[in-house]
N, C-alpha and C positions, 0 to 999 in steps of 0.2 A: 660535205656534211654541214649543215647549217645548225648551230647550237640554238635550240629552242629553249628559252629560259624556264617557262612553266613546265616543260617536260623533264628538263634536268632537275629542277626543284622537286617535282613529284617523285622522281627516282631517289633522290637524296633523302627526303622525308620518309619514304617507305622503308628505306634501308635502316636509317637511325631508329625508327619506331620498332623494327623487328629486332635489332641487335641490343637495344637498351636493356632488355630483360636480362637479369643476372643468370649467366650460364657458365659452362666450363671455360670458354674463352675469356669472358670477362673476369671470372674469379681468378684465372691464372694471371692475366695482366695486373689485376689489383695486387695480388700477392707479390709479384715481381717488383711492382712499383714500391711496395712497403719495404721490400728487402733492398731495393736500389741496386740491383745487379742486372746489367745488360737490358735495362728497362726499354730504351728506345729501339734497340735491335729486336726485342720481343714485340714491341708495338708495330714496327715496320713488317716483321715477318707475318703477324696476325692480319694486318691490313692487306698485304700482298696476297695472302691466302685467300682472303675474302674476295679480292678482285678476280682471282682466277675462278673461284666458284660462281661469282656473279656473271663473269664472261661466259662460263660453260652454260649457265642457265639462259642467258639472254641469246646467245648465239647458237645454242645447241639443244639442250634438254627441252626447252619450251616448245620448240619446233618438232621435236621427236615425240612429244606427248608424255614426258617424264621418263623416270627410271623404270626398268623392268621389275616386277614384283619380287623375283628371287634375289636380284641384285639389292634391291632396297631392303629386303629381309635380312640379307647377310650383313649389310652395312649397320642395320639397327642392332643386330645381335652383337656385332663387334663393338659398336659404340657403347652398348649397355655394359659389356664386360670391362671396357676401358674406364668408364665412369665408376663402376663398382670398385675396382682396384684403387682409383684415385681417391674415392671416398674413404676407403679403408686407411689409406695413408694419412689423409687429412684427420681422420678420428684418432689415429695413433699420436699425431702431433697435439691433438686436443687433449689426450690423456697425459701427455708429458709436455706441458707448455714451456718448460725451461729450454727445450730444444728451439724454440721460436725466437729467443733473444737475438737481436741484431748485433752480435758482439763484433768488435773490430780489433785488429792488430794494431801495432804501433804504426802511426802514420795514417790511420783511417781506413786501411784496407779491410775487406770482409774476412772474418775468421774462417768461413767456409765458402770460399769462392766458387762460382759456377763458371764453367768454361762457355765460350761463345758458342761452340758446336752444340753443347748440352742445351743452351738456351734456345737455339734455333730449332733443334729437334723437338723439344718440349712444346714450343709454340706451334710447330707444324702439327704435331699429334693432337693438340687441343683444337686445332682448326679442321683437319681432315678426318679425324676419327670421331668427330661430333656429329651424329645424325641431324641435330637440330640446325647446325650451320649449313648443311646440304639442303634441308628443307627450306630454311629461311632465305638463303641466297640463290641456290641454283634453281629450286622449284618455285617458290612463291614469287620472288622477284622476276625470274625468268618468265613465268606465266603472266605476270602483271605487265610486263614489257610488251606483250602481244597486242595489248589494247592501244598502244601508241603506233602500230603500224610501222612505217618507215623511220619513225623517231625512236624506235626501240633501242637503238645504239646509244642515243643521247640519254635515254631513260637509264640505261646500264651505267653510263659514265656518272650520272648523278648518284646512283646508288653506290658505286665504288667510292666516289668522293665522300658520301655520307659515312661509309665505313672507316675511312681514313680519319675524318674529323672526330669520329666517336672514340676511336682507339687513342689518338693523340690527347684528346680531352681526359679520357679515363686514366691513362698513364701519367699525365701531368697532375691530375688531382690526386692520384694514389702517392706520387712522389712528394707532393706538398703536404698530404696528411701524414706521410711516413715520419716527417720531422716532428710533428705535433702529437702523434699518437702512437709513439714507439714504446708500448707497454705490453707486458705478457697478457693482460686481460683483453686487450684489443685483438692480439694474435690468436688467443684461445677462442674468443667469441667468433672471429672470422673463420677459423678452421672447423668449428663446431657447425657453423652455418653451412660451409662448403661441404662438409661430410653429409649433412642431411639433404642438401640440395642434389648432390651427386647421386646418392642412393635413391632418393625420390624419383629423379629423372631416369635412372636406370630401370626401376621398377615400372615406371610409365611406359618406357619404350618397350620392355619385355611384354607388358600386358597388350600393347598395340599389335603384337604379332599373332594374338589369338582372337 
């Protein structure tokens, strides 16, 4: 396989342009970055999940003509429910911002630590239970790769690299901002925005079924 730079770059640019919109995955990485708990494990999990979806799109779904209508409908419904529940949890934190303080114990350890298992499961849920992630990666990137013929694999590698670069940059930025914007006002604004975004996305997904 010969690495064609323009094809690789095209995949990378498309991937980053699709993923940059604030969505459930990005909001979760941002929050984890501000909390500074298992940030890089979360970043790695989200990036690997995107790579799996991109691979499925480039190597499979695009050639099969996309997902069956019933399966896509079931995914959309499950995703809308997941987003609605997460939006409610974010709204509860918005109402009680004191729960958002990044308190630490002696020695700087988090007062409410999250296990690695929980961090991985949460990242996987935001990746695979999010219909937008499937549409952006598996469907749109997979379909776009067909335009490059035999170079579709290189296009997919570029898209996977773009996803990794984005999540590393987002996680690093959130970690950096966490040191400077560790205030209840910032946490409350973030959770209010997340709640509105999650509910709006869930409503849009449900409306798309009719």
